[in-house]
PDB file of N, CA, C and O in Angstrom:
ATOM      1  N   MET A   1      43.306 116.986-114.009  1.00  0.00           N
ATOM      2  CA  MET A   1      43.433 117.408-112.628  1.00  0.00           C
ATOM      3  C   MET A   1      43.055 118.882-112.537  1.00  0.00           C
ATOM      4  O   MET A   1      43.665 119.725-113.194  1.00  0.00           O
ATOM      5  N   SER A   2      42.053 119.191-111.725  1.00  0.00           N
ATOM      6  CA  SER A   2      41.623 120.574-111.556  1.00  0.00           C
ATOM      7  C   SER A   2      41.429 120.873-110.078  1.00  0.00           C
ATOM      8  O   SER A   2      41.500 119.985-109.228  1.00  0.00           O
ATOM      9  N   ILE A   3      41.186 122.126-109.799  1.00  0.00           N
ATOM     10  CA  ILE A   3      41.039 122.579-108.425  1.00  0.00           C
ATOM     11  C   ILE A   3      39.621 123.126-108.234  1.00  0.00           C
ATOM     12  O   ILE A   3      39.055 123.728-109.146  1.00  0.00           O
ATOM     13  N   ALA A   4      39.065 122.917-107.065  1.00  0.00           N
ATOM     14  CA  ALA A   4      37.715 123.406-106.759  1.00  0.00           C
ATOM     15  C   ALA A   4      37.722 124.919-106.579  1.00  0.00           C
ATOM     16  O   ALA A   4      38.709 125.497-106.124  1.00  0.00           O
ATOM     17  N   ASN A   5      36.619 125.545-106.939  1.00  0.00           N
ATOM     18  CA  ASN A   5      36.488 126.996-106.773  1.00  0.00           C
ATOM     19  C   ASN A   5      36.785 127.420-105.336  1.00  0.00           C
ATOM     20  O   ASN A   5      37.448 128.431-105.105  1.00  0.00           O
ATOM     21  N   GLU A   6      36.292 126.644-104.378  1.00  0.00           N
ATOM     22  CA  GLU A   6      36.486 126.967-102.966  1.00  0.00           C
ATOM     23  C   GLU A   6      37.961 126.947-102.581  1.00  0.00           C
ATOM     24  O   GLU A   6      38.389 127.723-101.727  1.00  0.00           O
ATOM     25  N   ALA A   7      38.734 126.071-103.200  1.00  0.00           N
ATOM     26  CA  ALA A   7      40.166 126.002-102.914  1.00  0.00           C
ATOM     27  C   ALA A   7      40.881 127.235-103.445  1.00  0.00           C
ATOM     28  O   ALA A   7      41.812 127.732-102.810  1.00  0.00           O
ATOM     29  N   VAL A   8      40.459 127.733-104.596  1.00  0.00           N
ATOM     30  CA  VAL A   8      41.042 128.963-105.146  1.00  0.00           C
ATOM     31  C   VAL A   8      40.725 130.130-104.211  1.00  0.00           C
ATOM     32  O   VAL A   8      41.596 130.949-103.920  1.00  0.00           O
ATOM     33  N   VAL A   9      39.493 130.205-103.747  1.00  0.00           N
ATOM     34  CA  VAL A   9      39.098 131.250-102.797  1.00  0.00           C
ATOM     35  C   VAL A   9      39.975 131.183-101.550  1.00  0.00           C
ATOM     36  O   VAL A   9      40.471 132.211-101.088  1.00  0.00           O
ATOM     37  N   ALA A  10      40.170 129.997-101.008  1.00  0.00           N
ATOM     38  CA  ALA A  10      40.961 129.824 -99.786  1.00  0.00           C
ATOM     39  C   ALA A  10      42.405 130.271 -99.988  1.00  0.00           C
ATOM     40  O   ALA A  10      42.980 130.909 -99.106  1.00  0.00           O
ATOM     41  N   LEU A  11      42.991 129.949-101.124  1.00  0.00           N
ATOM     42  CA  LEU A  11      44.371 130.353-101.399  1.00  0.00           C
ATOM     43  C   LEU A  11      44.497 131.871-101.467  1.00  0.00           C
ATOM     44  O   LEU A  11      45.426 132.451-100.905  1.00  0.00           O
ATOM     45  N   ILE A  12      43.563 132.503-102.153  1.00  0.00           N
ATOM     46  CA  ILE A  12      43.615 133.963-102.278  1.00  0.00           C
ATOM     47  C   ILE A  12      43.421 134.619-100.916  1.00  0.00           C
ATOM     48  O   ILE A  12      44.141 135.556-100.570  1.00  0.00           O
ATOM     49  N   LYS A  13      42.458 134.137-100.144  1.00  0.00           N
ATOM     50  CA  LYS A  13      42.208 134.704 -98.817  1.00  0.00           C
ATOM     51  C   LYS A  13      43.389 134.485 -97.871  1.00  0.00           C
ATOM     52  O   LYS A  13      43.647 135.313 -96.998  1.00  0.00           O
ATOM     53  N   ALA A  14      44.095 133.387 -98.040  1.00  0.00           N
ATOM     54  CA  ALA A  14      45.263 133.121 -97.195  1.00  0.00           C
ATOM     55  C   ALA A  14      46.383 134.118 -97.474  1.00  0.00           C
ATOM     56  O   ALA A  14      47.153 134.459 -96.575  1.00  0.00           O
ATOM     57  N   GLY A  15      46.474 134.583 -98.709  1.00  0.00           N
ATOM     58  CA  GLY A  15      47.542 135.506 -99.077  1.00  0.00           C
ATOM     59  C   GLY A  15      47.183 136.972 -98.994  1.00  0.00           C
ATOM     60  O   GLY A  15      48.065 137.828 -98.926  1.00  0.00           O
ATOM     61  N   ILE A  16      45.882 137.273 -98.998  1.00  0.00           N
ATOM     62  CA  ILE A  16      45.410 138.658 -98.921  1.00  0.00           C
ATOM     63  C   ILE A  16      44.367 138.684 -97.809  1.00  0.00           C
ATOM     64  O   ILE A  16      43.209 138.317 -98.011  1.00  0.00           O
ATOM     65  N   SER A  17      44.801 139.122 -96.643  1.00  0.00           N
ATOM     66  CA  SER A  17      44.028 138.912 -95.415  1.00  0.00           C
ATOM     67  C   SER A  17      42.608 139.466 -95.433  1.00  0.00           C
ATOM     68  O   SER A  17      41.704 138.831 -94.890  1.00  0.00           O
ATOM     69  N   ASP A  18      42.385 140.617 -96.033  1.00  0.00           N
ATOM     70  CA  ASP A  18      41.038 141.195 -95.993  1.00  0.00           C
ATOM     71  C   ASP A  18      40.253 140.966 -97.283  1.00  0.00           C
ATOM     72  O   ASP A  18      39.241 141.626 -97.521  1.00  0.00           O
ATOM     73  N   ALA A  19      40.709 140.048 -98.104  1.00  0.00           N
ATOM     74  CA  ALA A  19      40.095 139.836 -99.419  1.00  0.00           C
ATOM     75  C   ALA A  19      38.677 139.292 -99.318  1.00  0.00           C
ATOM     76  O   ALA A  19      38.383 138.390 -98.533  1.00  0.00           O
ATOM     77  N   GLN A  20      37.818 139.869-100.135  1.00  0.00           N
ATOM     78  CA  GLN A  20      36.495 139.311-100.400  1.00  0.00           C
ATOM     79  C   GLN A  20      36.616 138.714-101.789  1.00  0.00           C
ATOM     80  O   GLN A  20      36.950 139.423-102.738  1.00  0.00           O
ATOM     81  N   VAL A  21      36.351 137.428-101.924  1.00  0.00           N
ATOM     82  CA  VAL A  21      36.659 136.722-103.168  1.00  0.00           C
ATOM     83  C   VAL A  21      35.440 135.957-103.666  1.00  0.00           C
ATOM     84  O   VAL A  21      34.766 135.262-102.905  1.00  0.00           O
ATOM     85  N   GLU A  22      35.174 136.100-104.951  1.00  0.00           N
ATOM     86  CA  GLU A  22      34.170 135.286-105.629  1.00  0.00           C
ATOM     87  C   GLU A  22      34.852 134.621-106.812  1.00  0.00           C
ATOM     88  O   GLU A  22      35.459 135.295-107.645  1.00  0.00           O
ATOM     89  N   VAL A  23      34.755 133.304-106.886  1.00  0.00           N
ATOM     90  CA  VAL A  23      35.377 132.552-107.977  1.00  0.00           C
ATOM     91  C   VAL A  23      34.310 131.725-108.678  1.00  0.00           C
ATOM     92  O   VAL A  23      33.497 131.057-108.038  1.00  0.00           O
ATOM     93  N   THR A  24      34.328 131.781-109.991  1.00  0.00           N
ATOM     94  CA  THR A  24      33.493 130.902-110.802  1.00  0.00           C
ATOM     95  C   THR A  24      34.417 130.192-111.775  1.00  0.00           C
ATOM     96  O   THR A  24      35.479 130.708-112.121  1.00  0.00           O
ATOM     97  N   GLY A  25      34.018 129.028-112.208  1.00  0.00           N
ATOM     98  CA  GLY A  25      34.841 128.301-113.158  1.00  0.00           C
ATOM     99  C   GLY A  25      34.297 126.925-113.429  1.00  0.00           C
ATOM    100  O   GLY A  25      33.374 126.446-112.770  1.00  0.00           O
ATOM    101  N   ASP A  26      34.897 126.304-114.418  1.00  0.00           N
ATOM    102  CA  ASP A  26      34.405 125.010-114.880  1.00  0.00           C
ATOM    103  C   ASP A  26      35.428 123.890-114.726  1.00  0.00           C
ATOM    104  O   ASP A  26      35.272 122.824-115.323  1.00  0.00           O
ATOM    105  N   GLY A  27      36.470 124.119-113.934  1.00  0.00           N
ATOM    106  CA  GLY A  27      37.510 123.116-113.784  1.00  0.00           C
ATOM    107  C   GLY A  27      38.664 123.317-114.742  1.00  0.00           C
ATOM    108  O   GLY A  27      39.686 122.638-114.644  1.00  0.00           O
ATOM    109  N   TYR A  28      38.504 124.243-115.663  1.00  0.00           N
ATOM    110  CA  TYR A  28      39.556 124.538-116.643  1.00  0.00           C
ATOM    111  C   TYR A  28      39.852 126.032-116.663  1.00  0.00           C
ATOM    112  O   TYR A  28      41.004 126.447-116.532  1.00  0.00           O
ATOM    113  N   LYS A  29      38.814 126.832-116.827  1.00  0.00           N
ATOM    114  CA  LYS A  29      38.940 128.289-116.830  1.00  0.00           C
ATOM    115  C   LYS A  29      38.201 128.838-115.616  1.00  0.00           C
ATOM    116  O   LYS A  29      37.077 128.432-115.320  1.00  0.00           O
ATOM    117  N   TYR A  30      38.847 129.764-114.923  1.00  0.00           N
ATOM    118  CA  TYR A  30      38.266 130.361-113.732  1.00  0.00           C
ATOM    119  C   TYR A  30      38.250 131.879-113.869  1.00  0.00           C
ATOM    120  O   TYR A  30      39.084 132.469-114.556  1.00  0.00           O
ATOM    121  N   GLN A  31      37.277 132.494-113.198  1.00  0.00           N
ATOM    122  CA  GLN A  31      37.189 133.938-113.110  1.00  0.00           C
ATOM    123  C   GLN A  31      37.104 134.277-111.626  1.00  0.00           C
ATOM    124  O   GLN A  31      36.383 133.626-110.869  1.00  0.00           O
ATOM    125  N   ALA A  32      37.850 135.307-111.217  1.00  0.00           N
ATOM    126  CA  ALA A  32      37.821 135.706-109.814  1.00  0.00           C
ATOM    127  C   ALA A  32      37.651 137.211-109.703  1.00  0.00           C
ATOM    128  O   ALA A  32      38.298 137.982-110.412  1.00  0.00           O
ATOM    129  N   GLU A  33      36.769 137.612-108.803  1.00  0.00           N
ATOM    130  CA  GLU A  33      36.668 139.011-108.412  1.00  0.00           C
ATOM    131  C   GLU A  33      37.237 139.086-107.007  1.00  0.00           C
ATOM    132  O   GLU A  33      36.762 138.411-106.094  1.00  0.00           O
ATOM    133  N   VAL A  34      38.257 139.912-106.845  1.00  0.00           N
ATOM    134  CA  VAL A  34      38.928 140.039-105.559  1.00  0.00           C
ATOM    135  C   VAL A  34      38.832 141.499-105.123  1.00  0.00           C
ATOM    136  O   VAL A  34      39.261 142.402-105.841  1.00  0.00           O
ATOM    137  N   VAL A  35      38.266 141.717-103.943  1.00  0.00           N
ATOM    138  CA  VAL A  35      38.115 143.058-103.387  1.00  0.00           C
ATOM    139  C   VAL A  35      38.971 143.136-102.132  1.00  0.00           C
ATOM    140  O   VAL A  35      38.826 142.324-101.218  1.00  0.00           O
ATOM    141  N   SER A  36      39.873 144.130-102.095  1.00  0.00           N
ATOM    142  CA  SER A  36      40.760 144.266-100.945  1.00  0.00           C
ATOM    143  C   SER A  36      41.237 145.707-100.805  1.00  0.00           C
ATOM    144  O   SER A  36      41.505 146.384-101.797  1.00  0.00           O
ATOM    145  N   SER A  37      41.338 146.163 -99.568  1.00  0.00           N
ATOM    146  CA  SER A  37      41.896 147.491 -99.313  1.00  0.00           C
ATOM    147  C   SER A  37      43.393 147.520 -99.622  1.00  0.00           C
ATOM    148  O   SER A  37      43.964 148.595 -99.804  1.00  0.00           O
ATOM    149  N   GLU A  38      44.032 146.352 -99.683  1.00  0.00           N
ATOM    150  CA  GLU A  38      45.458 146.280-100.019  1.00  0.00           C
ATOM    151  C   GLU A  38      45.735 146.742-101.447  1.00  0.00           C
ATOM    152  O   GLU A  38      46.884 147.018-101.791  1.00  0.00           O
ATOM    153  N   PHE A  39      44.709 146.829-102.276  1.00  0.00           N
ATOM    154  CA  PHE A  39      44.884 147.250-103.665  1.00  0.00           C
ATOM    155  C   PHE A  39      44.906 148.770-103.826  1.00  0.00           C
ATOM    156  O   PHE A  39      45.191 149.263-104.917  1.00  0.00           O
ATOM    157  N   ALA A  40      44.613 149.515-102.771  1.00  0.00           N
ATOM    158  CA  ALA A  40      44.421 150.964-102.876  1.00  0.00           C
ATOM    159  C   ALA A  40      45.590 151.692-103.542  1.00  0.00           C
ATOM    160  O   ALA A  40      45.361 152.578-104.365  1.00  0.00           O
ATOM    161  N   ALA A  41      46.800 151.353-103.217  1.00  0.00           N
ATOM    162  CA  ALA A  41      47.960 152.066-103.757  1.00  0.00           C
ATOM    163  C   ALA A  41      48.585 151.356-104.957  1.00  0.00           C
ATOM    164  O   ALA A  41      49.654 151.752-105.421  1.00  0.00           O
ATOM    165  N   LEU A  42      47.930 150.313-105.461  1.00  0.00           N
ATOM    166  CA  LEU A  42      48.515 149.506-106.531  1.00  0.00           C
ATOM    167  C   LEU A  42      47.799 149.724-107.854  1.00  0.00           C
ATOM    168  O   LEU A  42      46.583 149.907-107.896  1.00  0.00           O
ATOM    169  N   ASN A  43      48.582 149.701-108.944  1.00  0.00           N
ATOM    170  CA  ASN A  43      47.966 149.740-110.270  1.00  0.00           C
ATOM    171  C   ASN A  43      47.452 148.344-110.616  1.00  0.00           C
ATOM    172  O   ASN A  43      47.667 147.390-109.868  1.00  0.00           O
ATOM    173  N   LYS A  44      46.777 148.236-111.747  1.00  0.00           N
ATOM    174  CA  LYS A  44      46.146 146.969-112.133  1.00  0.00           C
ATOM    175  C   LYS A  44      47.159 145.828-112.233  1.00  0.00           C
ATOM    176  O   LYS A  44      46.880 144.716-111.785  1.00  0.00           O
ATOM    177  N   VAL A  45      48.315 146.089-112.808  1.00  0.00           N
ATOM    178  CA  VAL A  45      49.334 145.043-112.961  1.00  0.00           C
ATOM    179  C   VAL A  45      49.799 144.548-111.595  1.00  0.00           C
ATOM    180  O   VAL A  45      49.898 143.340-111.379  1.00  0.00           O
ATOM    181  N   LYS A  46      50.083 145.454-110.681  1.00  0.00           N
ATOM    182  CA  LYS A  46      50.544 145.071-109.337  1.00  0.00           C
ATOM    183  C   LYS A  46      49.454 144.317-108.567  1.00  0.00           C
ATOM    184  O   LYS A  46      49.747 143.386-107.816  1.00  0.00           O
ATOM    185  N   ARG A  47      48.217 144.720-108.757  1.00  0.00           N
ATOM    186  CA  ARG A  47      47.105 144.015-108.110  1.00  0.00           C
ATOM    187  C   ARG A  47      47.046 142.573-108.600  1.00  0.00           C
ATOM    188  O   ARG A  47      46.922 141.640-107.807  1.00  0.00           O
ATOM    189  N   HIS A  48      47.136 142.406-109.900  1.00  0.00           N
ATOM    190  CA  HIS A  48      47.069 141.058-110.473  1.00  0.00           C
ATOM    191  C   HIS A  48      48.270 140.225-110.033  1.00  0.00           C
ATOM    192  O   HIS A  48      48.123 139.040-109.735  1.00  0.00           O
ATOM    193  N   GLN A  49      49.450 140.829-109.990  1.00  0.00           N
ATOM    194  CA  GLN A  49      50.631 140.100-109.527  1.00  0.00           C
ATOM    195  C   GLN A  49      50.440 139.621-108.092  1.00  0.00           C
ATOM    196  O   GLN A  49      50.829 138.505-107.747  1.00  0.00           O
ATOM    197  N   LYS A  50      49.845 140.460-107.268  1.00  0.00           N
ATOM    198  CA  LYS A  50      49.611 140.098-105.862  1.00  0.00           C
ATOM    199  C   LYS A  50      48.676 138.885-105.765  1.00  0.00           C
ATOM    200  O   LYS A  50      48.911 137.979-104.966  1.00  0.00           O
ATOM    201  N   VAL A  51      47.626 138.875-106.574  1.00  0.00           N
ATOM    202  CA  VAL A  51      46.696 137.743-106.554  1.00  0.00           C
ATOM    203  C   VAL A  51      47.354 136.497-107.139  1.00  0.00           C
ATOM    204  O   VAL A  51      47.259 135.416-106.559  1.00  0.00           O
ATOM    205  N   TYR A  52      48.019 136.641-108.281  1.00  0.00           N
ATOM    206  CA  TYR A  52      48.668 135.479-108.896  1.00  0.00           C
ATOM    207  C   TYR A  52      49.698 134.853-107.955  1.00  0.00           C
ATOM    208  O   TYR A  52      49.884 133.637-107.973  1.00  0.00           O
ATOM    209  N   ALA A  53      50.368 135.662-107.138  1.00  0.00           N
ATOM    210  CA  ALA A  53      51.340 135.121-106.183  1.00  0.00           C
ATOM    211  C   ALA A  53      50.677 134.168-105.189  1.00  0.00           C
ATOM    212  O   ALA A  53      51.317 133.232-104.709  1.00  0.00           O
ATOM    213  N   THR A  54      49.408 134.397-104.879  1.00  0.00           N
ATOM    214  CA  THR A  54      48.711 133.538-103.914  1.00  0.00           C
ATOM    215  C   THR A  54      48.342 132.180-104.498  1.00  0.00           C
ATOM    216  O   THR A  54      48.156 131.216-103.757  1.00  0.00           O
ATOM    217  N   VAL A  55      48.235 132.100-105.817  1.00  0.00           N
ATOM    218  CA  VAL A  55      47.823 130.848-106.471  1.00  0.00           C
ATOM    219  C   VAL A  55      48.930 130.251-107.342  1.00  0.00           C
ATOM    220  O   VAL A  55      48.696 129.298-108.085  1.00  0.00           O
ATOM    221  N   ASN A  56      50.122 130.809-107.246  1.00  0.00           N
ATOM    222  CA  ASN A  56      51.220 130.376-108.115  1.00  0.00           C
ATOM    223  C   ASN A  56      51.490 128.876-108.031  1.00  0.00           C
ATOM    224  O   ASN A  56      51.747 128.236-109.050  1.00  0.00           O
ATOM    225  N   GLU A  57      51.435 128.317-106.839  1.00  0.00           N
ATOM    226  CA  GLU A  57      51.740 126.891-106.664  1.00  0.00           C
ATOM    227  C   GLU A  57      50.802 126.007-107.486  1.00  0.00           C
ATOM    228  O   GLU A  57      51.247 125.039-108.103  1.00  0.00           O
ATOM    229  N   VAL A  58      49.513 126.332-107.499  1.00  0.00           N
ATOM    230  CA  VAL A  58      48.568 125.504-108.255  1.00  0.00           C
ATOM    231  C   VAL A  58      48.601 125.811-109.751  1.00  0.00           C
ATOM    232  O   VAL A  58      48.185 124.983-110.561  1.00  0.00           O
ATOM    233  N   ILE A  59      49.092 126.988-110.119  1.00  0.00           N
ATOM    234  CA  ILE A  59      49.312 127.276-111.540  1.00  0.00           C
ATOM    235  C   ILE A  59      50.480 126.439-112.043  1.00  0.00           C
ATOM    236  O   ILE A  59      50.390 125.798-113.091  1.00  0.00           O
ATOM    237  N   VAL A  60      51.571 126.447-111.296  1.00  0.00           N
ATOM    238  CA  VAL A  60      52.766 125.687-111.673  1.00  0.00           C
ATOM    239  C   VAL A  60      52.465 124.192-111.732  1.00  0.00           C
ATOM    240  O   VAL A  60      52.966 123.496-112.615  1.00  0.00           O
ATOM    241  N   SER A  61      51.653 123.693-110.803  1.00  0.00           N
ATOM    242  CA  SER A  61      51.333 122.260-110.767  1.00  0.00           C
ATOM    243  C   SER A  61      50.379 121.844-111.885  1.00  0.00           C
ATOM    244  O   SER A  61      50.242 120.657-112.182  1.00  0.00           O
ATOM    245  N   GLY A  62      49.719 122.828-112.504  1.00  0.00           N
ATOM    246  CA  GLY A  62      48.767 122.521-113.564  1.00  0.00           C
ATOM    247  C   GLY A  62      47.337 122.352-113.085  1.00  0.00           C
ATOM    248  O   GLY A  62      46.436 122.148-113.898  1.00  0.00           O
ATOM    249  N   GLU A  63      47.110 122.432-111.769  1.00  0.00           N
ATOM    250  CA  GLU A  63      45.747 122.307-111.242  1.00  0.00           C
ATOM    251  C   GLU A  63      44.873 123.487-111.661  1.00  0.00           C
ATOM    252  O   GLU A  63      43.668 123.341-111.864  1.00  0.00           O
ATOM    253  N   LEU A  64      45.495 124.653-111.788  1.00  0.00           N
ATOM    254  CA  LEU A  64      44.796 125.866-112.205  1.00  0.00           C
ATOM    255  C   LEU A  64      45.409 126.306-113.522  1.00  0.00           C
ATOM    256  O   LEU A  64      46.575 126.697-113.579  1.00  0.00           O
ATOM    257  N   HIS A  65      44.616 126.238-114.573  1.00  0.00           N
ATOM    258  CA  HIS A  65      45.144 126.520-115.908  1.00  0.00           C
ATOM    259  C   HIS A  65      44.986 127.978-116.306  1.00  0.00           C
ATOM    260  O   HIS A  65      45.947 128.597-116.764  1.00  0.00           O
ATOM    261  N   ALA A  66      43.804 128.536-116.142  1.00  0.00           N
ATOM    262  CA  ALA A  66      43.537 129.905-116.585  1.00  0.00           C
ATOM    263  C   ALA A  66      42.717 130.632-115.530  1.00  0.00           C
ATOM    264  O   ALA A  66      41.720 130.111-115.032  1.00  0.00           O
ATOM    265  N   LEU A  67      43.153 131.851-115.194  1.00  0.00           N
ATOM    266  CA  LEU A  67      42.464 132.651-114.191  1.00  0.00           C
ATOM    267  C   LEU A  67      42.335 134.079-114.700  1.00  0.00           C
ATOM    268  O   LEU A  67      43.334 134.761-114.926  1.00  0.00           O
ATOM    269  N   THR A  68      41.104 134.521-114.876  1.00  0.00           N
ATOM    270  CA  THR A  68      40.820 135.898-115.264  1.00  0.00           C
ATOM    271  C   THR A  68      40.463 136.667-114.003  1.00  0.00           C
ATOM    272  O   THR A  68      39.664 136.201-113.191  1.00  0.00           O
ATOM    273  N   LEU A  69      41.056 137.850-113.838  1.00  0.00           N
ATOM    274  CA  LEU A  69      40.878 138.603-112.601  1.00  0.00           C
ATOM    275  C   LEU A  69      40.177 139.937-112.801  1.00  0.00           C
ATOM    276  O   LEU A  69      40.362 140.623-113.806  1.00  0.00           O
ATOM    277  N   VAL A  70      39.369 140.276-111.811  1.00  0.00           N
ATOM    278  CA  VAL A  70      38.875 141.634-111.607  1.00  0.00           C
ATOM    279  C   VAL A  70      39.309 141.976-110.192  1.00  0.00           C
ATOM    280  O   VAL A  70      38.923 141.296-109.242  1.00  0.00           O
ATOM    281  N   THR A  71      40.111 143.026-110.045  1.00  0.00           N
ATOM    282  CA  THR A  71      40.625 143.411-108.734  1.00  0.00           C
ATOM    283  C   THR A  71      40.144 144.822-108.413  1.00  0.00           C
ATOM    284  O   THR A  71      40.315 145.750-109.205  1.00  0.00           O
ATOM    285  N   LEU A  72      39.544 144.963-107.243  1.00  0.00           N
ATOM    286  CA  LEU A  72      38.935 146.234-106.850  1.00  0.00           C
ATOM    287  C   LEU A  72      39.227 146.546-105.389  1.00  0.00           C
ATOM    288  O   LEU A  72      39.435 145.643-104.579  1.00  0.00           O
ATOM    289  N   THR A  73      39.241 147.835-105.063  1.00  0.00           N
ATOM    290  CA  THR A  73      39.230 148.241-103.665  1.00  0.00           C
ATOM    291  C   THR A  73      37.775 148.219-103.207  1.00  0.00           C
ATOM    292  O   THR A  73      36.873 148.180-104.044  1.00  0.00           O
ATOM    293  N   PRO A  74      37.525 148.244-101.904  1.00  0.00           N
ATOM    294  CA  PRO A  74      36.133 148.295-101.443  1.00  0.00           C
ATOM    295  C   PRO A  74      35.384 149.518-101.990  1.00  0.00           C
ATOM    296  O   PRO A  74      34.194 149.435-102.293  1.00  0.00           O
ATOM    297  N   GLU A  75      36.076 150.638-102.113  1.00  0.00           N
ATOM    298  CA  GLU A  75      35.450 151.852-102.638  1.00  0.00           C
ATOM    299  C   GLU A  75      35.084 151.689-104.108  1.00  0.00           C
ATOM    300  O   GLU A  75      34.014 152.118-104.539  1.00  0.00           O
ATOM    301  N   GLU A  76      35.970 151.071-104.869  1.00  0.00           N
ATOM    302  CA  GLU A  76      35.684 150.823-106.282  1.00  0.00           C
ATOM    303  C   GLU A  76      34.510 149.860-106.434  1.00  0.00           C
ATOM    304  O   GLU A  76      33.672 150.039-107.318  1.00  0.00           O
ATOM    305  N   LYS A  77      34.446 148.852-105.589  1.00  0.00           N
ATOM    306  CA  LYS A  77      33.348 147.885-105.631  1.00  0.00           C
ATOM    307  C   LYS A  77      32.020 148.570-105.309  1.00  0.00           C
ATOM    308  O   LYS A  77      31.002 148.288-105.943  1.00  0.00           O
ATOM    309  N   ALA A  78      32.032 149.461-104.333  1.00  0.00           N
ATOM    310  CA  ALA A  78      30.811 150.166-103.941  1.00  0.00           C
ATOM    311  C   ALA A  78      30.298 151.066-105.058  1.00  0.00           C
ATOM    312  O   ALA A  78      29.098 151.319-105.156  1.00  0.00           O
ATOM    313  N   ALA A  79      31.206 151.546-105.895  1.00  0.00           N
ATOM    314  CA  ALA A  79      30.830 152.451-106.984  1.00  0.00           C
ATOM    315  C   ALA A  79      30.306 151.715-108.210  1.00  0.00           C
ATOM    316  O   ALA A  79      29.748 152.333-109.116  1.00  0.00           O
ATOM    317  N   VAL A  80      30.484 150.400-108.240  1.00  0.00           N
ATOM    318  CA  VAL A  80      30.064 149.620-109.415  1.00  0.00           C
ATOM    319  C   VAL A  80      28.576 149.380-109.399  1.00  0.00           C
ATOM    320  O   VAL A  80      28.043 148.742-110.307  1.00  0.00           O
TER     321      VAL A  80
END
């Protein structure tokens, strides 16, 4: 049982209103780049906790097994 990339994007966007999200994955391991102004005052750990909170239900259910994150503010993304 796995979850579609689009469903992961929808969950993250539902929990982080201004998020720009790109998800890739193979049904087992997923990678997500999440860009949000909400990350501006947060360190890396807090940013990741915020994203994981949006997908916690599907992690607990086993639909989402592994998620690697890159979390950036819009300014950080522009500098990359």
